C-alpha positions as CSV (number, residue, x, y, z in Angstrom):
1,X,-0.2,0.0,-0.1
2,X,1.2,3.6,-1.1
3,X,0.3,7.1,0.4
4,X,-0.1,9.8,-2.0
5,X,-1.1,13.3,-1.0
6,X,-2.6,16.1,-3.5
7,X,-2.1,19.8,-2.8
8,X,-4.7,21.2,-4.4
9,X,-5.8,25.3,-4.1
10,X,-8.2,26.2,-7.2
11,X,-11.6,24.7,-8.4
12,X,-9.8,23.5,-11.9
13,X,-7.4,21.4,-9.5
14,X,-10.2,19.7,-7.3
15,X,-11.8,18.9,-10.5
16,X,-8.6,17.2,-12.2
17,X,-7.2,15.8,-9.0
18,X,-10.5,14.2,-8.3
19,X,-10.7,12.9,-12.0
20,X,-7.1,11.4,-11.7
21,X,-8.2,9.8,-8.1
22,X,-11.3,7.9,-9.2
23,X,-8.8,6.3,-12.3
24,X,-6.4,5.3,-9.7
25,X,-8.9,4.0,-7.3
26,X,-9.5,1.4,-10.4
27,X,-5.8,0.6,-10.6
28,X,-4.9,0.5,-7.2
29,X,-7.5,0.1,-4.7
30,X,-5.6,0.1,-1.8
31,X,-3.9,3.0,-1.9
32,X,-4.4,6.1,0.6
33,X,-5.3,9.1,-1.0
34,X,-5.2,12.4,0.9
35,X,-4.9,15.8,0.4
36,X,-5.7,19.3,0.8
37,X,-8.5,20.5,-2.0
38,X,-12.5,21.3,-2.6
39,X,-15.7,19.1,-3.1
40,X,-14.7,17.0,-6.2
41,X,-12.1,15.5,-4.4
42,X,-13.9,15.0,-1.3
43,X,-16.8,13.2,-3.5
44,X,-14.3,11.0,-5.4
45,X,-12.8,9.8,-2.1
46,X,-9.6,11.8,-1.5
47,X,-9.6,12.4,2.6
48,X,-9.3,16.2,3.1
49,X,-7.2,17.7,5.7
50,X,-7.9,20.8,4.6
51,X,-10.9,23.0,2.2
52,X,-8.9,25.1,-0.1
53,X,-10.3,26.1,-3.3
54,X,-12.4,29.3,-2.2
55,X,-9.7,31.1,-0.5
56,X,-6.9,31.0,-3.2
57,X,-6.1,34.2,-4.4
58,X,-4.8,35.9,-7.7
59,X,-1.9,38.9,-7.1
60,X,-0.4,40.0,-4.4
61,X,-2.6,42.2,-2.4
62,X,-5.6,39.2,-2.6
63,X,-3.2,36.8,-1.6
64,X,-2.2,39.5,1.5
65,X,-6.0,39.4,2.5
66,X,-6.1,35.7,2.1
67,X,-2.3,35.6,3.9
68,X,-3.2,34.8,7.5
69,X,-4.9,31.4,6.7
70,X,-2.9,30.2,3.8
71,X,0.3,31.0,5.9
72,X,-1.3,28.8,8.4
73,X,-2.2,26.4,6.2
74,X,1.2,26.3,4.5
75,X,3.4,26.0,8.2
76,X,0.7,23.3,9.2
77,X,0.9,21.0,6.1
78,X,5.0,21.7,6.1
79,X,5.1,19.8,9.3
80,X,2.8,17.5,8.8
81,X,4.5,16.0,5.5
82,X,7.9,16.1,7.2
83,X,6.9,14.4,10.3
84,X,4.9,11.6,8.1
85,X,6.4,11.9,4.3
86,X,3.9,10.2,1.9
87,X,4.9,8.0,-1.0
88,X,3.9,10.4,-3.6
89,X,3.4,14.2,-3.3
90,X,1.0,15.2,-6.2
91,X,0.6,18.9,-6.1
92,X,-2.2,20.5,-8.9
93,X,-1.4,24.0,-9.9
94,X,-1.5,26.5,-7.2
95,X,1.7,27.6,-7.8
96,X,2.7,29.6,-5.1
97,X,1.8,27.7,-2.3
98,X,3.3,24.4,-4.2
99,X,6.5,25.1,-5.5
100,X,7.6,25.7,-1.8
101,X,7.0,22.4,-1.2
102,X,8.4,20.7,-4.5
103,X,12.5,20.4,-3.2
104,X,11.8,19.3,0.2
105,X,9.9,16.8,-0.7
106,X,11.8,15.4,-3.3
107,X,15.3,15.8,-1.4
108,X,13.5,13.7,1.8
109,X,12.7,10.5,-0.8
110,X,9.2,11.2,-1.6
111,X,8.5,11.4,-5.4
112,X,6.7,14.4,-6.6
113,X,4.5,14.7,-9.7
114,X,3.5,18.2,-10.6
115,X,-0.1,17.8,-12.4
116,X,-0.6,21.2,-14.2
117,X,2.2,23.0,-13.4
118,X,2.2,27.1,-13.2
119,X,3.2,28.8,-16.5
120,X,5.8,31.0,-14.7
121,X,5.2,34.1,-16.4
122,X,8.2,36.1,-16.6
123,X,10.1,33.7,-14.4
124,X,13.3,33.2,-16.8
125,X,14.0,29.0,-17.3
126,X,17.7,29.3,-15.0
127,X,15.7,30.3,-11.9
128,X,13.5,26.9,-12.7
129,X,16.5,24.6,-12.7
130,X,16.8,23.5,-9.0
131,X,13.8,21.6,-9.7
132,X,15.5,19.3,-12.2
133,X,16.0,16.7,-9.2
134,X,15.7,12.8,-10.1
135,X,12.2,12.5,-8.1
136,X,10.3,15.6,-9.6
137,X,8.3,15.0,-12.8
138,X,6.3,17.9,-14.2
139,X,3.4,17.4,-16.4
140,X,2.0,20.4,-18.1
141,X,-1.0,20.6,-20.3
142,X,-0.1,23.7,-22.1
143,X,2.3,24.2,-24.7
144,X,3.9,27.7,-23.4
145,X,3.9,25.3,-19.8
146,X,5.7,22.5,-21.6
147,X,8.2,24.8,-23.3
148,X,9.5,26.8,-20.1
149,X,10.1,23.4,-18.5
150,X,11.9,22.2,-21.2
151,X,14.3,25.1,-21.2
152,X,15.1,24.8,-17.9
153,X,16.2,21.3,-18.0
154,X,13.2,19.2,-15.9
155,X,11.9,16.4,-16.4
156,X,8.5,16.6,-18.5
157,X,6.1,14.2,-19.4
158,X,2.5,14.6,-21.6
159,X,-0.4,13.3,-21.2
160,X,-3.1,15.1,-22.2
161,X,-5.4,17.6,-21.1
162,X,-8.0,16.4,-18.2
163,X,-11.0,18.3,-19.5
164,X,-11.5,16.1,-22.2
165,X,-12.4,13.3,-20.1
166,X,-14.4,15.5,-18.0
167,X,-16.3,17.6,-20.5
168,X,-17.1,14.6,-22.7
169,X,-19.8,13.9,-21.2
170,X,-21.7,17.1,-21.1
171,X,-20.9,17.8,-25.0
172,X,-23.3,14.7,-25.3
173,X,-26.2,16.6,-24.1
174,X,-27.9,19.6,-25.8
175,X,-28.8,22.6,-24.7
176,X,-32.2,22.1,-24.4
177,X,-31.3,18.9,-22.3
178,X,-28.9,21.1,-19.7
179,X,-31.8,23.6,-19.2
180,X,-34.2,20.9,-18.4
181,X,-32.0,19.3,-16.3
182,X,-31.4,22.2,-14.7
183,X,-34.7,23.8,-14.3
184,X,-34.3,26.6,-16.4
185,X,-36.6,28.4,-18.4
186,X,-37.3,26.8,-22.0
187,X,-38.7,29.8,-23.3
188,X,-36.3,32.9,-22.8
189,X,-32.4,33.6,-23.9
190,X,-30.3,32.8,-21.3
191,X,-27.1,34.7,-20.3
192,X,-24.3,32.7,-18.1
193,X,-22.3,34.9,-15.1
194,X,-19.3,33.2,-14.1
195,X,-17.5,35.4,-11.7
196,X,-14.5,33.2,-10.9
197,X,-14.3,30.9,-8.1
198,X,-11.6,32.6,-5.8
199,X,-13.2,34.6,-3.1
200,X,-11.3,37.8,-3.7
201,X,-12.0,37.5,-7.8
202,X,-15.9,37.2,-7.3
203,X,-15.8,40.3,-4.8
204,X,-14.1,42.2,-7.4
205,X,-15.7,40.9,-10.7
206,X,-19.2,40.0,-9.8
207,X,-20.4,44.0,-9.3
208,X,-19.0,44.4,-13.0
209,X,-20.9,41.0,-14.4
210,X,-24.0,42.4,-12.7
211,X,-23.9,46.0,-14.5
212,X,-23.3,44.3,-17.2
213,X,-26.3,42.4,-16.7
214,X,-28.4,45.1,-16.1
215,X,-27.9,47.0,-19.2
216,X,-28.5,43.5,-21.4
217,X,-32.1,43.6,-19.0
218,X,-32.7,47.1,-20.5
219,X,-32.3,46.0,-23.7
220,X,-34.8,43.1,-23.3
221,X,-36.4,42.7,-20.2
222,X,-37.2,38.4,-21.1
223,X,-33.7,37.7,-20.5
224,X,-32.7,35.4,-17.5
225,X,-29.2,35.6,-16.0
226,X,-27.9,32.6,-14.5
227,X,-24.9,33.0,-12.0
228,X,-22.7,29.7,-11.8
229,X,-20.4,29.1,-9.0
230,X,-18.0,25.8,-8.2
231,X,-19.0,23.7,-5.3
232,X,-17.5,24.9,-2.3
233,X,-19.2,28.1,-2.5
234,X,-21.8,29.7,0.2
235,X,-24.6,31.7,-1.2
236,X,-24.3,34.2,1.8
237,X,-21.1,35.6,0.1
238,X,-22.7,37.1,-3.2
239,X,-25.7,38.6,-0.8
240,X,-24.0,42.0,-0.9
241,X,-23.6,42.1,-4.7
242,X,-27.0,40.5,-5.2
243,X,-28.9,43.0,-3.2
244,X,-27.0,46.0,-4.7
245,X,-26.7,45.1,-8.3
246,X,-29.0,42.4,-9.1
247,X,-32.6,43.9,-7.6
248,X,-35.2,43.4,-10.5
249,X,-33.2,41.0,-12.8
250,X,-34.4,37.4,-13.6
251,X,-31.5,35.7,-11.9
252,X,-30.6,32.1,-10.5
253,X,-27.5,31.1,-8.9
254,X,-26.3,27.4,-9.5
255,X,-23.8,26.3,-7.2
256,X,-21.8,23.1,-8.6
257,X,-23.4,22.7,-12.3
258,X,-20.9,24.8,-13.8
259,X,-20.3,22.5,-16.9
260,X,-24.1,21.8,-17.4
261,X,-24.9,25.5,-16.9
262,X,-22.6,26.4,-19.6
263,X,-23.8,23.8,-21.9
264,X,-27.4,25.3,-21.3
265,X,-26.6,29.0,-22.1
266,X,-27.1,31.1,-25.3
267,X,-24.0,33.1,-24.2
268,X,-21.9,33.2,-21.3
269,X,-19.8,36.3,-19.5
270,X,-16.7,35.1,-17.4
271,X,-13.5,35.9,-15.5
272,X,-10.4,34.7,-17.4
273,X,-9.7,31.3,-15.9
274,X,-10.1,27.6,-16.8
275,X,-13.7,28.3,-17.6
276,X,-12.8,30.1,-20.3
277,X,-11.3,27.1,-21.6
278,X,-14.3,25.0,-20.7
279,X,-16.6,27.4,-22.2
280,X,-14.7,27.1,-25.4
281,X,-14.9,23.2,-25.2
282,X,-18.7,23.5,-24.9
283,X,-18.8,25.5,-27.8
284,X,-20.5,28.6,-26.1
285,X,-20.1,31.9,-27.4
286,X,-18.3,34.2,-24.5
287,X,-16.8,37.2,-23.9
288,X,-14.3,37.1,-20.4
289,X,-13.3,39.8,-18.0
290,X,-10.7,40.3,-15.4
291,X,-10.9,43.2,-13.1
292,X,-8.6,43.1,-9.8
293,X,-8.2,45.5,-7.0
294,X,-6.1,48.4,-6.6
295,X,-3.0,47.2,-4.7
296,X,-3.3,44.4,-7.6
297,X,-2.7,47.1,-9.9
298,X,-0.1,48.7,-8.5
299,X,1.7,45.3,-8.6
300,X,1.4,45.6,-12.0
301,X,3.1,48.8,-12.4
302,X,5.8,47.5,-10.3
303,X,6.4,44.5,-12.5
304,X,6.2,46.8,-15.7
305,X,9.2,48.8,-13.6
306,X,10.8,45.0,-12.8
307,X,11.2,44.6,-16.6
308,X,8.0,42.2,-16.7
309,X,5.4,43.9,-18.9
310,X,2.4,41.7,-17.5
311,X,-0.3,43.1,-20.2
312,X,1.8,42.3,-23.1
313,X,1.7,38.5,-21.7
314,X,-1.5,38.3,-23.1
315,X,-3.9,37.2,-24.5
316,X,-5.2,36.1,-21.2
317,X,-8.3,33.9,-22.4
318,X,-7.2,30.1,-22.6
319,X,-8.8,29.6,-26.3
320,X,-7.3,32.6,-27.6
321,X,-4.0,31.8,-26.4
322,X,-4.2,28.3,-28.0
323,X,-5.7,29.8,-31.1
324,X,-3.0,32.6,-31.2
325,X,-6.0,34.8,-32.3
326,X,-8.7,36.3,-30.2
327,X,-11.6,34.5,-30.8
328,X,-13.5,35.1,-27.2
329,X,-13.5,38.9,-26.5
330,X,-11.4,39.9,-23.6
331,X,-11.5,42.5,-21.5
332,X,-8.5,42.6,-19.0
333,X,-7.7,45.3,-16.2
334,X,-7.9,48.8,-17.4
335,X,-9.6,47.7,-20.2
336,X,-12.9,46.6,-18.6
337,X,-15.4,49.0,-19.6
338,X,-19.2,48.1,-19.2
339,X,-21.2,49.6,-21.8
340,X,-18.5,48.1,-24.5
341,X,-18.8,44.6,-22.5
342,X,-22.5,44.7,-22.6
343,X,-22.5,45.8,-26.3
344,X,-19.9,43.2,-27.1
345,X,-22.3,40.6,-25.4
346,X,-25.6,41.8,-27.1
347,X,-24.4,40.9,-30.8
348,X,-23.5,37.5,-29.9
349,X,-26.4,36.9,-28.3
350,X,-28.6,38.7,-31.1
351,X,-26.1,38.1,-34.2
352,X,-26.7,34.6,-34.8
353,X,-23.8,34.4,-37.9
354,X,-21.4,36.1,-35.3
355,X,-21.9,33.6,-32.8
356,X,-21.9,30.3,-35.2
357,X,-18.4,31.8,-36.2
358,X,-17.2,31.8,-32.8
359,X,-18.5,28.4,-32.3
360,X,-17.0,26.6,-35.2
361,X,-13.3,28.0,-34.0
362,X,-14.1,27.1,-30.7
363,X,-14.4,23.3,-32.3
364,X,-10.4,23.8,-33.0
365,X,-10.0,24.3,-29.5
366,X,-11.4,21.1,-28.7
367,X,-9.5,19.1,-31.3
368,X,-6.1,20.6,-29.7
369,X,-6.6,19.4,-26.2
370,X,-5.8,15.9,-27.4
371,X,-7.4,12.1,-26.8
372,X,-9.3,11.3,-24.1
373,X,-7.9,9.2,-21.5
374,X,-5.4,11.6,-20.4
375,X,-6.6,11.3,-16.2
376,X,-6.4,7.6,-17.0
377,X,-2.8,8.0,-18.2
378,X,-1.8,9.9,-15.3
379,X,-3.6,7.1,-13.0
380,X,-1.3,4.5,-14.7
381,X,1.9,6.7,-14.5
382,X,1.7,7.1,-10.8
383,X,0.7,3.3,-10.1
384,X,3.6,2.0,-12.4
385,X,6.1,4.5,-10.8
386,X,9.2,3.1,-9.0
């Protein structure tokens, strides 16, 4: 029997780790699966020591706001892993947290499998060379991750993208079937609002999404709006924004059914992240935004002064980066403008030719993610790793 510890802090990582765990259970039913993560991991049978996805953060200021809880968790987890090291340590994304554990784990003899490593934007390859350790394997899912890691000379294995396995069943459903399962109106146009999975990101972006929804509502009173959130969320975290910006809208909140909701929508407005890729894979016309707090914007200025031109690292929506073209309109940082965003969403909602052209390009995204079976291939690698 072996012990495997997943370290996950994001909603997408929670989904990927759970999918791998289910495949691993079939190959090694006697293995003990533990970790930190979210509801999907818990449902897959992983024993969780902490729930993390809603409290991960983007940017220094957001991290500072969550800092005490994350730092306390990091210290507790570090002590636990040093005192009782597992056979395998499997970090999934959550770069600022996980990369500090890679070398200590590897140097103590633990086999480290970094599934979905960070992209290390602005980090020169030579700074990653300490991770060229025989006990550390990186498994990137995007070409820009692979390129940076290969330049650093670390061990890189590719297995495909886990979303292909996860989204394949949902792609078999029609939008009408998805609406019926969610008990959504069948006689109205449906606009999805996906404000992110991190608590700070939702607090910063949901008011903007609701302001856009209000402008769309002024044009068509029959529109229905549906907010999609990951399973770890609590409705009370939305109360202030909904009271202030969502009054009088035909609005529903869906927690834990994001893929089904994406499939059901005519168009979606979402915060840049993995959900942009999920929307493209489900062929839903979408507009991506990303707004962040004042101190995070000041951090961008500081990075520019350090020579890291963050705004030049785009496009930011994952489908656009994969295609090398702005197929999904994106409004990032200072370009976030409610009237312009509302107009862009309205065009996708009312111009069927434009929406169909977007769907055609999104099919190319699905084709580029690879074949089914990525999670099974990862599980087999871990099961056979000696």
